[in-house]
C-alpha positions in Angstrom: 0.0 0.0 0.0 1.6 3.3 -1.1 2.2 6.0 1.5 2.6 3.6 4.4 5.9 3.1 6.3 7.2 -0.4 5.9 7.8 -2.6 8.9 11.5 -2.3 8.5 12.5 1.3 7.5 15.7 0.9 5.6 16.8 4.5 5.7 19.6 6.2 7.6 19.2 9.9 8.3 21.8 12.4 9.5 20.5 15.2 11.6 22.6 18.3 12.2 21.4 21.1 14.4 20.8 22.8 17.7 20.4 20.4 20.6 18.0 21.7 23.3 16.5 20.4 26.5 12.8 21.0 26.9 12.1 20.8 30.7 8.5 20.6 31.9 7.4 21.5 35.4 4.0 19.9 36.0 1.7 20.8 38.9 -1.5 22.2 40.2 -2.2 26.0 40.3 -4.9 26.5 42.9 -3.9 29.8 44.4 -2.6 33.3 43.5 0.6 34.7 44.8 0.4 37.4 47.4 3.5 39.0 45.8 2.0 39.6 42.4 -1.2 38.7 40.5 0.3 35.4 39.2 -0.7 31.7 39.8 1.4 29.7 42.2 2.2 26.2 40.8 2.9 23.4 43.3 5.4 21.5 41.1 4.8 17.7 41.5 6.8 16.4 38.5 9.8 17.5 36.4 10.5 15.9 33.0 13.3 16.7 30.5 12.6 15.9 26.9 14.7 16.2 23.7 14.0 19.6 22.1 15.0 21.3 18.8 17.1 19.1 16.6 17.1 16.4 19.3 13.4 16.1 18.8 13.9 15.6 15.1 16.3 12.8 15.8 14.0 11.1 18.2 11.1 11.2 15.8 13.2 9.6 13.1 14.0 6.5 15.2 10.4 6.2 16.6 9.2 6.1 13.0 11.6 3.1 12.5 14.5 4.6 10.6 18.2 4.9 11.7 19.5 8.3 12.8 22.9 9.7 13.5 22.8 13.1 15.3 25.5 15.7 15.2 25.2 18.6 17.6 26.9 20.6 20.3 26.2 20.1 24.0 27.4 21.5 27.3 28.9 19.3 30.0 25.8 19.6 32.2 23.3 17.2 33.8 20.4 18.2 31.6 22.3 17.4 28.4 23.5 14.1 29.8 20.0 13.0 30.8 18.5 13.7 27.3 21.5 12.2 25.6 20.9 8.9 27.6 17.3 9.0 26.4 18.2 9.5 22.8 20.8 6.7 23.0 18.3 4.3 24.6 15.8 5.1 21.8 18.5 4.1 19.2 19.9 7.5 18.1 23.6 7.5 17.4 24.9 10.6 19.1 28.0 12.3 17.7 28.3 15.4 19.9 30.8 18.2 20.2 31.1 18.8 24.0 31.7 22.4 24.8 33.3 23.1 28.3 31.9 26.0 30.3 28.9 26.4 28.1 25.4 25.5 29.1 23.1 23.5 26.8 20.1 25.5 25.7 17.3 24.9 28.2 13.6 25.8 27.7 11.5 25.5 30.9 7.7 25.2 30.5 5.4 25.4 33.5 2.3 23.4 32.9 -0.9 23.1 35.1 -4.1 21.3 34.2 -2.9 20.7 30.7 -2.2 24.4 30.1 1.2 26.0 29.6 1.4 29.0 32.0 5.0 30.1 31.4 8.1 29.5 29.3 11.6 30.5 30.4 14.6 30.2 28.1 18.2 29.8 29.4 20.7 30.1 26.6 24.1 31.7 25.7 26.0 32.2 22.5 27.9 29.1 21.3 31.7 29.7 20.7 32.5 30.3 17.1 35.0 27.5 16.9 32.3 24.9 17.4 30.8 25.3 13.9 34.1 24.1 12.4 34.1 21.1 14.7 30.5 20.3 13.6 31.5 20.5 9.9 34.3 18.0 10.5 31.8 15.6 12.3 29.3 16.0 9.4 32.0 15.2 6.8 32.9 12.1 8.7 29.3 10.8 8.9 28.2 11.5 5.3 29.4 8.2 3.7 26.4 6.0 4.7 23.4 8.2 4.9 20.4 8.6 2.7 19.4 12.1 3.7 20.7 15.0 5.8 18.4 17.3 7.8 19.8 20.6 8.9 17.6 21.7 11.8 18.7 25.4 12.3 17.3 27.1 15.3 20.0 29.7 14.8 21.7 28.9 18.1 25.2 28.5 16.6 25.6 24.9 15.5 24.8 25.8 11.9 26.7 29.1 11.8 28.0 28.4 8.3 25.1 26.6 6.5 26.7 27.2 3.0 29.7 24.9 3.8 27.4 22.2 5.4 25.0 22.1 2.4 27.9 22.0 0.0 29.7 19.1 1.6 26.4 17.1 1.9 25.5 17.7 -1.7 29.1 16.7 -2.7 28.6 13.4 -0.9 25.4 12.8 -2.9 23.0 13.1 0.0 19.5 14.4 -0.1 19.5 17.7 1.8 16.5 19.0 3.8 16.6 22.3 5.8 14.3 23.5 8.5 15.2 27.2 8.8 14.2 29.7 11.5 15.9 33.1 11.1 18.6 33.0 8.4 18.0 34.1 4.8 16.9 31.2 2.7 19.7 31.9 0.2 22.2 30.7 2.8 20.9 27.2 2.1 21.4 27.4 -1.6 21.3 24.1 -3.4 19.2 22.3 -0.8 16.7 19.7 -2.1 13.9 20.8 0.3 13.5 23.9 2.5 10.7 23.6 5.0 9.6 26.9 6.5 6.4 27.4 8.4 3.9 30.0 7.4 5.4 32.8 9.5 8.9 32.1 8.3 7.8 32.1 4.7 5.8 35.3 5.1 8.8 37.0 6.6 10.8 36.3 3.5 8.1 36.4 0.7 5.3 38.5 2.2 1.7 37.5 2.7 -0.4 35.9 0.0 -4.1 36.0 -0.9 -4.5 32.8 -3.0 -2.9 29.5 -3.7 -1.7 30.8 -7.0 0.0 33.7 -5.4 1.6 31.4 -2.8 2.9 29.1 -5.6 4.3 32.1 -7.5 6.1 33.4 -4.4 7.5 29.9 -3.7 8.8 29.6 -7.3 10.6 32.9 -6.9 12.3 31.8 -3.7 13.3 28.5 -5.3 14.9 30.4 -8.2 16.8 32.6 -5.8 18.0 29.7 -3.6 18.6 27.1 -6.4 16.7 24.8 -4.1 14.5 22.0 -5.7 11.4 22.4 -3.5 9.7 24.1 -0.6 7.4 22.5 1.9 5.5 25.3 3.7 3.7 24.1 6.8 0.5 26.0 7.7 -0.7 24.6 11.0 -4.2 23.1 10.9 -4.5 24.1 7.2 -2.0 21.5 6.3 1.1 22.1 4.1 1.9 23.2 0.6 4.6 21.6 -1.7 6.1 23.9 -4.3 8.6 22.5 -6.8 11.0 24.5 -9.0 10.5 22.0 -11.8 6.7 21.4 -11.5 3.7 22.8 -9.9 2.4 23.4 -6.4 0.3 20.9 -4.4 -1.6 21.4 -1.2 -2.1 18.7 1.5 -5.1 19.3 3.6 -4.6 19.2 7.4 -5.9 16.2 9.4 -9.0 16.7 11.5 -7.5 16.3 15.0 -8.1 17.8 18.4 -5.1 20.1 18.6 -3.7 20.0 22.1 -0.2 21.4 21.7 1.7 22.5 18.6 5.1 22.3 20.3 7.5 20.4 18.1 5.1 19.8 15.2 7.6 21.3 12.7 10.3 19.0 14.0 8.0 16.0 13.4 7.3 17.2 9.8 10.9 17.5 8.8 11.7 14.2 10.4 9.0 12.5 8.5 10.0 14.2 5.2 13.5 12.9 5.8 12.3 9.4 6.4 10.1 9.4 3.4 12.7 10.8 1.0 15.3 8.5 2.6 13.1 5.6 1.5 13.1 6.9 -2.0 9.5 8.2 -1.9 8.3 11.1 -4.1 8.2 14.4 -2.2 4.5 14.7 -2.3 4.0 11.2 -0.9 6.5 12.0 1.9 4.7 15.3 2.6 1.4 13.4 3.0 3.0 11.2 5.5 4.6 14.1 7.3 1.2 15.9 7.5 -0.3 12.9 9.2 2.6 12.7 11.6 2.2 16.4 12.5 -1.5 16.0 13.2 -0.7 13.1 15.6 2.0 15.1 17.5 -0.3 18.1 17.9 -2.7 15.9 19.8 0.0 15.1 22.4 1.3 17.1 25.3 4.4 19.1 24.7 7.4 18.0 22.8 6.6 14.5 21.5 7.3 11.9 18.9 5.2 9.5 16.9 5.7 5.9 16.0 5.5 4.3 12.6 2.4 2.3 13.5 0.6 5.5 14.6 1.5 7.2 11.4 0.3 4.3 9.3 -3.0 4.1 11.1 -3.5 7.9 10.6 -2.7 7.6 6.8 -4.9 4.5 6.4 -7.8 6.2 8.2 -7.5 9.4 6.2 -7.7 7.7 2.8 -10.4 5.2 3.9 -8.0 2.2 3.7 -7.5 -0.5 6.4 -4.8 -2.7 4.9 -1.4 -2.3 6.6 1.8 -4.3 6.5 3.0 -4.5 10.2 5.6 -6.2 12.3 4.6 -8.8 14.9 5.0 -6.2 17.6 2.9 -3.7 15.7 0.3 -6.4 15.1 -0.1 -7.2 18.7 -0.6 -3.5 19.5 -3.2 -3.1 16.8 -5.0 -6.3 17.9 -5.1 -5.0 21.5 -6.7 -1.8 20.4 -9.2 -3.6 18.3 -10.2 -5.9 21.1 -10.6 -2.9 23.4 -13.2 -1.7 20.8 -15.0 -5.1 21.0 -13.9 -6.2 17.6 -13.8 -9.9 16.5 -10.4 -11.0 15.1 -10.0 -13.5 12.2 -6.7 -15.0 11.4 -5.3 -16.9 8.4 -1.9 -17.7 7.0 0.0 -19.0 4.0 2.8 -18.3 1.5 0.5 -16.4 -1.0 3.3 -16.7 -3.6 1.1 -15.8 -6.5 -2.2 -14.3 -5.3 -5.0 -15.6 -7.5 -8.8 -15.6 -7.6 -9.0 -18.5 -5.1 -7.1 -16.5 -2.5 -9.2 -13.4 -3.1 -12.4 -15.4 -2.7 -11.5 -17.1 0.5 -10.1 -13.9 2.1 -13.3 -12.1 1.4 -15.2 -15.1 3.0 -12.9 -15.0 6.0 -13.4 -11.3 6.5 -17.1 -11.8 6.8 -16.5 -13.9 9.9 -15.3 -11.0 12.0 -14.4 -7.3 12.2 -10.6 -7.6 11.4 -8.7 -10.0 9.2 -5.1 -10.8 9.8 -3.0 -12.5 7.1 0.2 -14.0 8.3 2.7 -14.7 5.5 5.7 -17.1 5.5 8.9 -15.2 4.9 11.1 -16.3 1.9 13.2 -18.8 3.9 10.2 -20.6 5.4 8.4 -20.6 2.0 11.4 -22.4 0.5 11.3 -25.0 3.2 7.6 -25.5 3.0 7.2 -25.3 -0.8 10.5 -26.6 -2.1 13.2 -25.4 -4.5 12.4 -22.5 -6.7 9.9 -21.0 -4.3 8.9 -18.3 -3.6 8.4 -16.9 -7.0 7.8 -13.4 -5.5 9.8 -12.1 -2.5 8.1 -11.4 0.8 7.7 -7.6 0.4 5.9 -8.0 -2.9 3.6 -10.7 -1.6 2.7 -8.7 1.5 2.1 -5.5 -0.5 -0.4 -7.2 -2.8 -2.3 -8.6 0.1 -2.4 -5.2 1.8 -4.2 -3.8 -1.2 -7.1 -6.2 -0.9 -10.1 -4.6 0.7 -10.8 -7.7 2.9 -7.5 -7.5 4.6 -6.8 -5.4 7.6 -3.2 -6.4 8.7 -0.5 -8.3 6.9 2.4 -9.6 9.1 5.4 -11.9 8.2 6.6 -14.9 10.2 9.8 -16.9 9.8 8.8 -20.2 11.4 7.5 -23.1 9.3 4.1 -22.9 11.0 2.1 -19.9 12.4 1.7 -21.4 15.9 3.9 -18.9 17.6 2.0 -16.0 16.1 -1.3 -17.7 16.9 -0.3 -18.1 20.5 0.6 -14.4 20.7 -2.5 -13.1 18.8 -5.1 -15.5 20.1 -7.6 -14.8 17.3 -11.3 -15.4 17.7 -11.4 -17.4 14.5 -8.7 -19.3 12.6 -9.5 -20.0 9.0 -7.9 -21.8 6.0 -9.0 -22.3 2.4 -11.2 -25.1 1.3 -8.4 -27.3 0.2 -7.7 -28.1 3.9 -9.9 -30.2 6.2 -10.4 -28.8 9.6 -8.3 -31.6 11.1 -5.4 -30.6 8.9 -5.3 -26.9 9.9 -2.1 -26.2 11.8 -2.8 -24.5 15.1 -6.4 -25.7 15.3 -6.0 -27.5 18.7 -4.2 -24.4 20.1 -7.1 -22.1 19.1 -9.8 -24.5 20.3 -8.0 -24.8 23.6 -8.7 -21.2 24.6 -12.2 -21.2 23.1 -11.6 -20.0 19.6 -13.3 -21.2 16.5 -11.6 -23.0 13.5 -13.1 -23.0 10.0 -12.2 -24.5 6.6 -13.8 -22.2 4.0 -15.1 -22.7 0.5 -12.9 -24.4 -2.1 -12.3 -22.5 -5.4 -11.8 -25.1 -8.1 -9.0 -24.6 -10.6 -7.2 -22.1 -8.5 -3.8 -22.9 -7.1 -0.3 -21.4 -7.2 1.3 -24.7 -8.1 -1.0 -25.2 -11.2 -0.3 -21.6 -12.3 3.4 -22.2 -12.1 3.1 -25.5 -14.1 1.1 -23.7 -16.8 3.7 -21.0 -17.1 6.4 -23.6 -17.4 4.4 -25.5 -20.0 4.3 -28.7 -17.9 
């Protein structure tokens, strides 16, 4: 299914930018200070979260991709704590440590889900650090699919021209999330991602989509960049290409709770999508869905690949989704919480034919959700013999995910699906009509916990083996 993140995101993204610590003080404000007309918050909890470019890096790994993060940090406890969190999440941290300099800290006071105050603690970064950052970037460029420059103008990207040039020379896709610098300083980038305010500051206000596109084209000509992605809050985002037209992606209908970090999530998702080789518009649609999800969360937050896929599937009216076993268990738990009945089937599905389609549609009618577990390539070869599978696992799963009857497609590596059955515990286990109920693998396991086992209709003249024989002329 196009536009969905695969279970294994084979993309490695380099993030370069300003590391910040977002500190949250949570508590109740039930009285007013006697010293001034301000609320008094009884702080009950303090939490440090990755902010700025660190939030971009965290979003990349929670979406399932690999990330190496180059930044500058002080030798302070706040930076150490957030660094540990990033490392635990899977981010490869390559930091320039700056003695006698404090990591940028943003303190937010929150009471009853409302932000009452923000206080920033920051100081200029020594000029020498940008040269050290450039050296780190050059050393990391060999094995990355895309580079994101997350420029909060705190000093890490003091010389963006040199950074963009070295990334482009290495053949990497370059994305820039600018804040205050002139866009021309990122000349040659593949994508520049300003928000509405940042774009207006450079190009002026616009009254129509056509005027926005014209202003965007003018900026792309000035910067020699390939495309702009202009985020517009709840109105979605607009993609403008230098070679091509402009496209608008409508915002998702979500209950906005907090817009903090939404731009970080957008550029992270764009990097993941482009790192996978997606078209920019396809990556932008995914990024738009991710931004909607993060706006529904509290404060600086990240989103997972399975969350993004669910949002995309729901937005376009599709349910089919290729998932890992872990993602499947989470999806099944959510479905059960809604009282839905789970149907399970399995097979190699090497060449999907009319018999498969018919029995999957029949299976879907037995419940609310249909899981199709698919033998991976190695187990298919063991089960079916030499020369099989004809189609590799990812193609087989993608075809199944496009079928309207199918909700989730998940691979398994064992010869039988019993391990997955034990984990999922479906309400109904089904197989096609060429199996007797007594021959269905896992039947006793499912019946033991009270589940149902069904052998469905047989579709005569439909089998993968017969199709292969006809192709071979035998």
